[in-house]
Phi, psi and omega in degrees: 000135175260160181206133002305154178287153181279091185298323180298311183297320180296312185298314178297327175296309180308328183285340183269353179238152177281321179231133186248114176255147169237123187249104179219149183275152178061228182298146185274071183287306180293314176310312177300320181294320183288330176293322180298329179289351180087026180256127179286132182212150177250131179208264183289354174292341186232340182247145190291155177258005180236156173077170181270150181268141170240172177292325177299315177298309187303315181300316181296311188283324189265323186261349179067021175248138174285118176289150177286136185258115176265181184298137173281122180270115179282122180283127183255051186283147180284158182290136176223085181290155180287141182228164172283146186297157166307136179083000184295132177292343181285343188297317179302317179301312186292323180305315180294319178301314179296316176308310185276358174055046182277152165281131181244117176267115191262180183215191183258121179168188177306326185292347175302333187288348170297348178280350191265159174298151007266356184286317179035060181238050174206122187262343177212142171206115181245304184196171181302130180089348190286343182297314186290312185288334181292307179310315178299319178293323178299314177298317178292328183273328186255347178105164186296325181297316176302315179304324181290339179257016178241138175230155171256136182238128186210146182278159183301316182291317187283336173294319177299320180300308186199025180255342181297321182294321177294323179292323179292321177308315183299320182290312183296330185259012171065043176280177186219025180285159171245127182248129177257120175262117177269099188264097177257015172071015183193169174255096192286318193296318189263007173118034173063050172275152177287161175221179177299347182273349190265340179098001178229155176277175175289347172269012175069023176266130186302141181206177182290137188256130179277133179268115184295322177300309178294324180296317184295316173306325188285329180269004171111012178273116178272329179266102178232129179240143173245132188214149171275124177300336181281341173280080190300315179295325177290314184294316176308310177301312182295317181298317181298318181295322186279323175287339175271347181292153186264028176209166180291156175208159179234134173250119178258101174282103194249108173203135182293155176301140184287355178259003184284145176297137182095340174279112184237134175241183198275349185099178188306144172259178181212163179262124171278105188296334183289324182278324187297126181255016178053035184279338177070017175298328182294334178292346185294335181271349165077036179278126181301340182290330179281126181232132182268113181247085177063260191256005176206173184246147183230165176244120179284106181292344180281332177258334181287135180247001172082031179289336175071016181291325178305325187292332179287344178265338186273121180278355191243006182060031187275347177259114186241168167287137179302141178103339178282157181307127181261042178152000000 
């Protein structure tokens, strides 16, 4: 659905029918808009405002006929929890944060999925921007030492939306929090809209680009580090240094979303069965391309894009590029 609604198109369509119905779940959003256009419409006067609509409910409410109820077929679909995409840059960040056993104040975005297994590295998530102010509040309530074991995690888009004020509060109130900005160069969760850090408007027109490093410096943060989240050793080192510092800091974990046009990796990887020890260390990052198949581990080549993050976890060199010698 587009918004604003196409008034002209709606009026033209309404003229071609005797009775106009609006079928929408929950509140009468479209119905109210059409009524304001002066068009007679039937909607919530006969349809429920709660629950999901089915063809059976619609038939009963509009036609007034009782539909025949057949047997209910139980769907036996396998459990599929939401996961971060293969190649997602946030996966490296959560691996490091879990390894260091830090308290993570989370936020709203793709990275909210870090709260779910196997990463399970988010202890709080309330609303957009709450990660930064939450981490600051933890420090003020529990003390400086607790604050050093706490980090805020927020995406680049969410930070621009409502995270800057929290960062200013940390500086203003002499806080000591560490804020991780997960910069994947786009607003991933809602469909790849641009934001002020990308250099393009939402209409894809070139515009002035906000520099996150300069922005953090401008509000009073002297310690700003930029690191690739797939460089696990460097990220681990940077997080330890910044959470140990006696002043507030910002870490920008910078790597583009794997789904962005132009982001290319080498292609699917594979498991060398002769080298694999089945330790399942590779599963700790929660990549859906890694599959446990009974007595061995496989990589689903339909999902794997070849980001190679899993290769950095395997101590036996068992994960290789497809096409290399397998033995």
